[in-house]
C-alpha positions as a Markdown table, in Angstrom:
| # | Residue | x | y | z |
|---|---|---|---|---|
| 1 | Unk | 94.5 | 16.0 | 2.1 |
| 2 | Unk | 94.9 | 12.4 | 1.0 |
| 3 | Unk | 95.4 | 11.6 | 4.9 |
| 4 | Unk | 91.7 | 13.2 | 5.7 |
| 5 | Unk | 90.2 | 10.7 | 3.5 |
| 6 | Unk | 91.5 | 7.8 | 4.9 |
| 7 | Unk | 90.5 | 9.4 | 8.5 |
| 8 | Unk | 86.7 | 9.7 | 7.0 |
| 9 | Unk | 87.1 | 6.3 | 5.4 |
| 10 | Unk | 88.1 | 4.6 | 8.7 |
| 11 | Unk | 85.5 | 6.5 | 10.7 |
| 12 | Unk | 82.6 | 5.4 | 8.2 |
| 13 | Unk | 83.5 | 1.7 | 8.6 |
| 14 | Unk | 83.1 | 1.9 | 12.3 |
| 15 | Unk | 79.8 | 3.4 | 12.4 |
| 16 | Unk | 78.5 | 0.4 | 9.6 |
| 17 | Unk | 79.9 | -2.5 | 11.2 |
| 18 | Unk | 78.1 | -0.7 | 14.6 |
| 19 | Unk | 75.0 | -0.3 | 12.9 |
| 20 | Unk | 75.0 | -4.1 | 12.0 |
| 21 | Unk | 76.0 | -5.1 | 15.2 |
| 22 | Unk | 72.9 | -3.3 | 16.6 |
| 23 | Unk | 70.5 | -4.5 | 13.6 |
| 24 | Unk | 71.8 | -7.9 | 14.0 |
| 25 | Unk | 70.9 | -7.9 | 18.0 |
| 26 | Unk | 67.4 | -6.4 | 17.3 |
| 27 | Unk | 66.1 | -9.1 | 14.4 |
| 28 | Unk | 67.3 | -12.1 | 17.3 |
| 29 | Unk | 65.3 | -10.7 | 19.7 |
| 30 | Unk | 62.2 | -10.2 | 17.7 |
| 31 | Unk | 62.3 | -13.3 | 16.4 |
| 32 | Unk | 63.1 | -15.0 | 19.8 |
| 33 | Unk | 59.7 | -13.0 | 20.7 |
| 34 | Unk | 57.8 | -14.1 | 18.1 |
| 35 | Unk | 58.7 | -17.8 | 18.8 |
| 36 | Unk | 57.7 | -17.6 | 22.2 |
| 37 | Unk | 54.3 | -15.9 | 21.2 |
| 38 | Unk | 53.1 | -18.5 | 19.0 |
| 39 | Unk | 50.2 | -20.9 | 19.4 |
| 40 | Unk | 47.7 | -22.8 | 17.6 |
| 41 | Unk | 43.8 | -22.4 | 16.8 |
| 42 | Unk | 42.0 | -24.9 | 15.1 |
| 43 | Unk | 40.1 | -23.7 | 11.5 |
| 44 | Unk | 37.9 | -25.3 | 9.0 |
| 45 | Unk | 39.8 | -27.2 | 6.7 |
| 46 | Unk | 36.8 | -26.8 | 4.1 |
| 47 | Unk | 33.8 | -25.1 | 4.1 |
| 48 | Unk | 31.3 | -26.7 | 6.7 |
| 49 | Unk | 27.5 | -26.4 | 6.4 |
| 50 | Unk | 24.8 | -25.9 | 9.3 |
| 51 | Unk | 24.3 | -29.1 | 10.8 |
| 52 | Unk | 27.0 | -30.8 | 9.8 |
| 53 | Unk | 29.0 | -33.0 | 12.2 |
| 54 | Unk | 32.9 | -31.8 | 13.1 |
| 55 | Unk | 35.4 | -34.0 | 12.6 |
| 56 | Unk | 39.2 | -34.6 | 12.2 |
| 57 | Unk | 38.9 | -34.5 | 8.7 |
| 58 | Unk | 37.1 | -31.7 | 8.4 |
| 59 | Unk | 39.4 | -29.1 | 10.6 |
| 60 | Unk | 43.1 | -28.6 | 11.0 |
| 61 | Unk | 45.4 | -26.6 | 12.9 |
| 62 | Unk | 47.2 | -23.9 | 12.0 |
| 63 | Unk | 50.0 | -21.4 | 13.8 |
| 64 | Unk | 48.3 | -18.7 | 15.4 |
| 65 | Unk | 49.4 | -15.8 | 17.8 |
| 66 | Unk | 48.4 | -17.0 | 21.5 |
| 67 | Unk | 48.0 | -13.4 | 22.9 |
| 68 | Unk | 45.4 | -12.8 | 19.9 |
| 69 | Unk | 43.3 | -15.9 | 20.2 |
| 70 | Unk | 39.3 | -14.8 | 19.7 |
| 71 | Unk | 37.0 | -15.5 | 22.1 |
| 72 | Unk | 35.5 | -19.4 | 21.9 |
| 73 | Unk | 38.3 | -20.7 | 19.6 |
| 74 | Unk | 40.2 | -23.8 | 20.1 |
| 75 | Unk | 43.8 | -24.4 | 20.1 |
| 76 | Unk | 43.4 | -28.1 | 19.4 |
| 77 | Unk | 41.5 | -30.9 | 17.7 |
| 78 | Unk | 41.1 | -33.0 | 20.9 |
| 79 | Unk | 40.0 | -29.5 | 23.0 |
| 80 | Unk | 36.9 | -29.2 | 20.6 |
| 81 | Unk | 35.7 | -32.6 | 20.0 |
| 82 | Unk | 35.7 | -33.9 | 24.1 |
| 83 | Unk | 32.7 | -35.0 | 25.4 |
| 84 | Unk | 30.7 | -35.8 | 22.2 |
| 85 | Unk | 29.6 | -35.0 | 18.5 |
| 86 | Unk | 29.5 | -31.6 | 17.6 |
| 87 | Unk | 27.6 | -30.0 | 15.1 |
| 88 | Unk | 27.9 | -26.3 | 13.0 |
| 89 | Unk | 24.9 | -23.6 | 14.2 |
| 90 | Unk | 26.2 | -21.4 | 10.9 |
| 91 | Unk | 27.9 | -21.6 | 7.7 |
| 92 | Unk | 31.7 | -21.8 | 8.3 |
| 93 | Unk | 34.0 | -21.0 | 5.7 |
| 94 | Unk | 37.6 | -22.8 | 4.9 |
| 95 | Unk | 40.2 | -21.6 | 6.9 |
| 96 | Unk | 37.8 | -19.9 | 9.2 |
| 97 | Unk | 38.5 | -19.9 | 13.1 |
| 98 | Unk | 36.1 | -22.7 | 14.3 |
| 99 | Unk | 34.0 | -20.5 | 17.5 |
| 100 | Unk | 32.1 | -22.4 | 20.1 |
| 101 | Unk | 29.2 | -19.6 | 19.4 |
| 102 | Unk | 28.9 | -21.2 | 15.7 |
| 103 | Unk | 28.7 | -24.9 | 16.7 |
| 104 | Unk | 26.4 | -27.0 | 19.5 |
| 105 | Unk | 27.7 | -28.9 | 22.9 |
| 106 | Unk | 28.4 | -32.2 | 22.9 |
| 107 | Unk | 25.8 | -34.4 | 22.1 |
| 108 | Unk | 23.3 | -31.6 | 21.0 |
| 109 | Unk | 21.4 | -31.8 | 18.0 |
| 110 | Unk | 21.8 | -29.1 | 15.4 |
| 111 | Unk | 18.3 | -27.4 | 15.5 |
| 112 | Unk | 17.1 | -23.5 | 15.5 |
| 113 | Unk | 16.3 | -23.3 | 19.2 |
| 114 | Unk | 20.2 | -23.9 | 19.7 |
| 115 | Unk | 21.0 | -20.9 | 17.5 |
| 116 | Unk | 18.4 | -18.6 | 18.9 |
| 117 | Unk | 19.8 | -15.8 | 21.3 |
| 118 | Unk | 19.0 | -15.8 | 24.7 |
| 119 | Unk | 15.3 | -14.4 | 25.4 |
| 120 | Unk | 14.0 | -14.2 | 21.6 |
| 121 | Unk | 11.7 | -16.2 | 20.0 |
| 122 | Unk | 11.5 | -17.5 | 16.5 |
| 123 | Unk | 8.6 | -16.8 | 14.0 |
| 124 | Unk | 7.5 | -17.7 | 10.3 |
| 125 | Unk | 6.2 | -15.3 | 7.9 |
| 126 | Unk | 4.7 | -16.0 | 4.9 |
| 127 | Unk | 6.0 | -14.4 | 1.5 |
| 128 | Unk | 6.3 | -15.0 | -1.9 |
| 129 | Unk | 8.2 | -13.2 | -5.0 |
| 130 | Unk | 6.9 | -9.5 | -4.4 |
| 131 | Unk | 7.0 | -9.7 | -0.6 |
| 132 | Unk | 10.0 | -11.4 | -0.2 |
| 133 | Unk | 12.1 | -9.1 | -1.9 |
| 134 | Unk | 12.7 | -11.1 | -5.3 |
| 135 | Unk | 14.8 | -13.7 | -3.0 |
| 136 | Unk | 17.6 | -11.6 | -2.6 |
| 137 | Unk | 16.7 | -11.8 | 1.3 |
| 138 | Unk | 19.2 | -15.0 | 2.9 |
| 139 | Unk | 20.2 | -15.5 | 6.9 |
| 140 | Unk | 21.8 | -13.2 | 8.8 |
| 141 | Unk | 20.1 | -10.1 | 7.1 |
| 142 | Unk | 17.9 | -7.3 | 9.0 |
| 143 | Unk | 14.0 | -6.8 | 7.5 |
| 144 | Unk | 11.4 | -4.8 | 8.2 |
| 145 | Unk | 7.7 | -6.1 | 8.9 |
| 146 | Unk | 5.4 | -4.2 | 7.0 |
| 147 | Unk | 1.9 | -4.5 | 7.4 |
| 148 | Unk | -1.0 | -3.5 | 4.7 |
| 149 | Unk | -4.7 | -3.9 | 5.1 |
| 150 | Unk | -8.0 | -2.0 | 4.6 |
| 151 | Unk | -10.6 | -0.6 | 7.4 |
| 152 | Unk | -14.1 | -2.8 | 7.2 |
| 153 | Unk | -15.8 | -0.1 | 9.1 |
| 154 | Unk | -14.6 | 2.5 | 6.8 |
| 155 | Unk | -17.1 | 3.5 | 4.3 |
| 156 | Unk | -14.5 | 4.8 | 1.9 |
| 157 | Unk | -12.4 | 1.6 | 2.6 |
| 158 | Unk | -9.5 | 3.2 | 2.9 |
| 159 | Unk | -6.4 | 1.2 | 3.1 |
| 160 | Unk | -3.0 | 2.1 | 4.7 |
| 161 | Unk | 0.1 | 0.6 | 5.8 |
| 162 | Unk | 2.3 | 0.2 | 9.1 |
| 163 | Unk | 6.2 | -0.5 | 9.8 |
| 164 | Unk | 5.3 | -2.8 | 12.5 |
| 165 | Unk | 8.5 | -4.1 | 13.2 |
| 166 | Unk | 12.1 | -3.1 | 12.6 |
| 167 | Unk | 15.9 | -4.3 | 11.9 |
| 168 | Unk | 14.3 | -8.2 | 12.6 |
| 169 | Unk | 17.2 | -11.2 | 12.1 |
| 170 | Unk | 16.5 | -13.5 | 9.5 |
| 171 | Unk | 17.1 | -16.8 | 10.5 |
| 172 | Unk | 16.1 | -19.3 | 7.9 |
| 173 | Unk | 14.9 | -19.0 | 4.3 |
| 174 | Unk | 12.2 | -22.3 | 4.0 |
| 175 | Unk | 14.2 | -25.2 | 5.4 |
| 176 | Unk | 17.7 | -23.2 | 4.9 |
| 177 | Unk | 19.2 | -22.5 | 7.8 |
| 178 | Unk | 22.2 | -20.5 | 8.1 |
| 179 | Unk | 23.9 | -21.3 | 4.4 |
| 180 | Unk | 24.0 | -18.6 | 2.0 |
| 181 | Unk | 22.7 | -19.9 | -1.5 |
| 182 | Unk | 24.9 | -19.2 | -4.4 |
| 183 | Unk | 21.8 | -17.4 | -6.5 |
| 184 | Unk | 18.5 | -16.0 | -5.2 |
| 185 | Unk | 15.6 | -18.3 | -4.7 |
| 186 | Unk | 12.0 | -17.3 | -4.0 |
| 187 | Unk | 11.6 | -18.2 | -1.1 |
| 188 | Unk | 7.6 | -18.7 | 0.6 |
| 189 | Unk | 8.6 | -18.4 | 3.9 |
| 190 | Unk | 10.9 | -16.7 | 6.3 |
| 191 | Unk | 11.7 | -17.6 | 9.9 |
| 192 | Unk | 12.7 | -14.5 | 11.8 |
| 193 | Unk | 14.4 | -13.8 | 15.1 |
| 194 | Unk | 12.5 | -11.5 | 17.4 |
| 195 | Unk | 11.2 | -10.7 | 20.8 |
| 196 | Unk | 7.8 | -12.0 | 22.4 |
| 197 | Unk | 5.9 | -9.3 | 21.8 |
| 198 | Unk | 6.7 | -8.7 | 18.8 |
| 199 | Unk | 6.4 | -12.1 | 18.2 |
| 200 | Unk | 2.6 | -11.8 | 19.1 |
| 201 | Unk | 2.6 | -8.6 | 16.8 |
| 202 | Unk | 3.1 | -10.5 | 13.6 |
| 203 | Unk | 0.7 | -13.6 | 14.3 |
| 204 | Unk | -2.1 | -10.9 | 15.0 |
| 205 | Unk | -1.1 | -8.7 | 11.4 |
| 206 | Unk | -1.2 | -12.0 | 9.6 |
| 207 | Unk | -4.8 | -12.6 | 10.8 |
| 208 | Unk | -5.9 | -9.0 | 9.7 |
| 209 | Unk | -3.6 | -7.8 | 6.6 |
| 210 | Unk | -0.9 | -8.8 | 4.7 |
| 211 | Unk | 2.9 | -8.7 | 5.5 |
| 212 | Unk | 5.8 | -7.4 | 3.4 |
| 213 | Unk | 9.6 | -7.4 | 4.1 |
| 214 | Unk | 11.7 | -4.7 | 3.4 |
| 215 | Unk | 15.4 | -5.8 | 3.3 |
| 216 | Unk | 17.9 | -2.7 | 4.8 |
| 217 | Unk | 21.6 | -2.3 | 5.3 |
| 218 | Unk | 23.0 | -4.6 | 8.3 |
| 219 | Unk | 25.1 | -1.1 | 9.5 |
| 220 | Unk | 21.9 | 0.7 | 10.0 |
| 221 | Unk | 20.3 | -1.5 | 12.9 |
| 222 | Unk | 19.0 | 1.7 | 14.7 |
| 223 | Unk | 15.0 | 2.0 | 14.6 |
| 224 | Unk | 13.7 | 5.2 | 12.2 |
| 225 | Unk | 11.2 | 7.0 | 12.9 |
| 226 | Unk | 7.9 | 6.0 | 10.9 |
| 227 | Unk | 4.7 | 7.4 | 10.1 |
| 228 | Unk | 1.7 | 5.5 | 8.5 |
| 229 | Unk | 1.3 | 5.6 | 4.8 |
| 230 | Unk | -2.6 | 6.5 | 3.4 |
| 231 | Unk | -3.8 | 6.3 | -0.4 |
| 232 | Unk | -4.3 | 10.3 | 0.6 |
| 233 | Unk | -0.4 | 10.3 | 1.4 |
| 234 | Unk | 0.5 | 8.7 | -2.3 |
| 235 | Unk | -1.0 | 12.1 | -4.3 |
| 236 | Unk | -0.8 | 14.5 | -1.5 |
| 237 | Unk | 2.1 | 17.2 | -2.0 |
| 238 | Unk | 4.0 | 18.5 | 0.5 |
| 239 | Unk | 3.0 | 21.2 | 2.4 |
| 240 | Unk | 4.8 | 25.1 | 1.2 |
| 241 | Unk | 7.3 | 25.7 | 4.0 |
| 242 | Unk | 5.8 | 28.7 | 5.9 |
| 243 | Unk | 8.1 | 32.4 | 5.5 |
| 244 | Unk | 9.7 | 33.5 | 9.0 |
| 245 | Unk | 9.1 | 37.0 | 10.0 |
| 246 | Unk | 12.2 | 38.8 | 9.7 |
| 247 | Unk | 14.1 | 39.0 | 13.3 |
| 248 | Unk | 14.0 | 41.8 | 15.1 |
| 249 | Unk | 17.1 | 43.9 | 16.1 |
| 250 | Unk | 18.4 | 42.8 | 19.6 |
| 251 | Unk | 17.3 | 45.1 | 22.5 |
| 252 | Unk | 14.3 | 46.3 | 20.4 |
| 253 | Unk | 11.3 | 45.2 | 20.5 |
| 254 | Unk | 8.4 | 45.7 | 17.4 |
| 255 | Unk | 6.5 | 48.7 | 17.6 |
| 256 | Unk | 2.7 | 48.3 | 18.5 |
| 257 | Unk | 0.8 | 48.4 | 14.9 |
| 258 | Unk | -1.8 | 51.4 | 15.6 |
| 259 | Unk | -5.4 | 50.0 | 15.4 |
| 260 | Unk | -7.2 | 50.8 | 11.7 |
| 261 | Unk | -9.1 | 54.1 | 12.0 |
| 262 | Unk | -12.4 | 54.0 | 11.6 |
| 263 | Unk | -14.2 | 56.4 | 8.6 |
| 264 | Unk | -17.5 | 57.6 | 10.2 |
| 265 | Unk | -20.0 | 57.8 | 7.3 |
| 266 | Unk | -21.7 | 61.2 | 7.1 |
| 267 | Unk | -25.6 | 61.8 | 8.2 |
| 268 | Unk | -27.6 | 61.7 | 4.9 |
| 269 | Unk | -29.2 | 65.4 | 4.5 |
| 270 | Unk | -32.4 | 66.2 | 4.8 |
| 271 | Unk | -34.7 | 66.0 | 1.6 |
| 272 | Unk | -35.3 | 69.5 | 0.5 |
| 273 | Unk | -38.6 | 70.8 | -0.3 |
| 274 | Unk | -39.9 | 72.0 | -3.8 |
| 275 | Unk | -40.3 | 75.4 | -3.4 |
| 276 | Unk | -42.9 | 77.3 | -5.6 |
| 277 | Unk | -42.5 | 80.8 | -6.7 |
| 278 | Unk | -45.2 | 83.2 | -6.3 |
| 279 | Unk | -45.1 | 87.3 | -7.8 |
| 280 | Unk | -47.8 | 89.1 | -6.0 |
| 281 | Unk | -48.8 | 92.7 | -7.3 |
| 282 | Unk | -49.0 | 96.1 | -5.4 |
| 283 | Unk | -49.9 | 99.5 | -6.9 |
| 284 | Unk | -48.4 | 97.9 | -10.3 |
| 285 | Unk | -45.2 | 97.1 | -7.5 |
| 286 | Unk | -44.0 | 93.0 | -8.0 |
| 287 | Unk | -43.0 | 91.5 | -5.4 |
| 288 | Unk | -41.9 | 88.1 | -5.6 |
| 289 | Unk | -41.9 | 84.9 | -2.9 |
| 290 | Unk | -40.9 | 81.4 | -2.4 |
| 291 | Unk | -42.7 | 78.8 | -0.3 |
| 292 | Unk | -42.6 | 75.5 | 0.2 |
| 293 | Unk | -45.2 | 73.1 | -1.8 |
| 294 | Unk | -46.9 | 70.7 | 0.0 |
| 295 | Unk | -48.3 | 67.9 | -1.8 |
| 296 | Unk | -52.1 | 67.0 | -1.4 |
| 297 | Unk | -51.2 | 63.1 | -1.0 |
| 298 | Unk | -50.7 | 61.3 | 2.1 |
| 299 | Unk | -47.5 | 60.6 | 3.1 |
| 300 | Unk | -46.3 | 57.3 | 3.9 |
| 301 | Unk | -43.5 | 58.0 | 6.2 |
| 302 | Unk | -45.0 | 61.1 | 8.4 |
| 303 | Unk | -48.5 | 59.4 | 8.9 |
| 304 | Unk | -50.3 | 62.7 | 8.0 |
| 305 | Unk | -53.8 | 63.3 | 6.0 |
| 306 | Unk | -54.0 | 65.6 | 3.0 |
| 307 | Unk | -56.2 | 67.9 | 5.7 |
| 308 | Unk | -53.4 | 68.8 | 7.7 |
| 309 | Unk | -51.1 | 68.9 | 4.6 |
| 310 | Unk | -54.1 | 71.9 | 3.2 |
| 311 | Unk | -54.6 | 73.3 | 6.8 |
| 312 | Unk | -50.2 | 73.5 | 6.1 |
| 313 | Unk | -50.4 | 75.2 | 3.3 |
| 314 | Unk | -53.9 | 77.8 | 4.4 |
| 315 | Unk | -50.6 | 79.0 | 7.4 |
| 316 | Unk | -48.0 | 79.4 | 4.6 |
| 317 | Unk | -50.6 | 81.7 | 3.1 |
| 318 | Unk | -51.5 | 83.2 | 5.9 |
| 319 | Unk | -47.9 | 84.2 | 6.6 |
| 320 | Unk | -47.2 | 85.5 | 3.2 |
| 321 | Unk | -50.2 | 87.9 | 2.8 |
| 322 | Unk | -48.9 | 88.7 | 6.5 |
| 323 | Unk | -46.1 | 89.9 | 5.4 |
| 324 | Unk | -47.4 | 91.9 | 2.3 |
| 325 | Unk | -49.2 | 93.8 | 4.9 |
């Protein structure tokens, strides 16, 4: 029994030693690979504002993985500062890598034109505390531009609003470019980055109505489907949903509906003439007869005269006498 325990203990010690050696070799190889892949990158030593010059004092070099350097990064300060002065084109936070897209070219001033994307234009929209979203719009945000105007030729003086531009990038608020203030500020002008045709739309819309800005989420940069809003649209209830007809069984067609039955009205009965009861006594035997009674007045519809009616009465009396004879 003791010999078996001794064997198990010896085997455990051997396996533990093998595991320790393997772990040590793996860690050594990992450290060797890490040291060979380490590089450097230039970052901001302190926050750098828009238009500030990049110097050796406000930049520093930190270790960075050589295989994971971002595009446009600088590995040394000499690479950053060679060729002339460079200006910051956007706010660079502390320990943020300095990239080529956020700084100017050597000896190039930090102007708004250097921030524009190729093919884009900068246009300014006049705003106030309401049309500028109460000062919450900051550089880098996306906004929609809304035109509100009243038709001059309309007798009803109808007003409406249209979204003429969506997801426009904000370049500057008044004279602030690339900086985000600590608290909202009421701006008087907002500069947008738009296409040349969109810039023409904004300038034309400024002369025919009032422009307002709508702040939108940066993740929703795609254009949405919009429609004109009028004064009637504000109080117009939504149309009731239409009830869909019940589906027909598969393979069967709906039976045609029979045409509606037309009930013919019965023809009016001719008016019955008034009858006169006559009793004639012959040889003490009464004989009774009924004969039509004709009026002596002129009939309006028939157009017969009183003489015609009298002759008719005479013929009827003669017929009655013939029957009696």
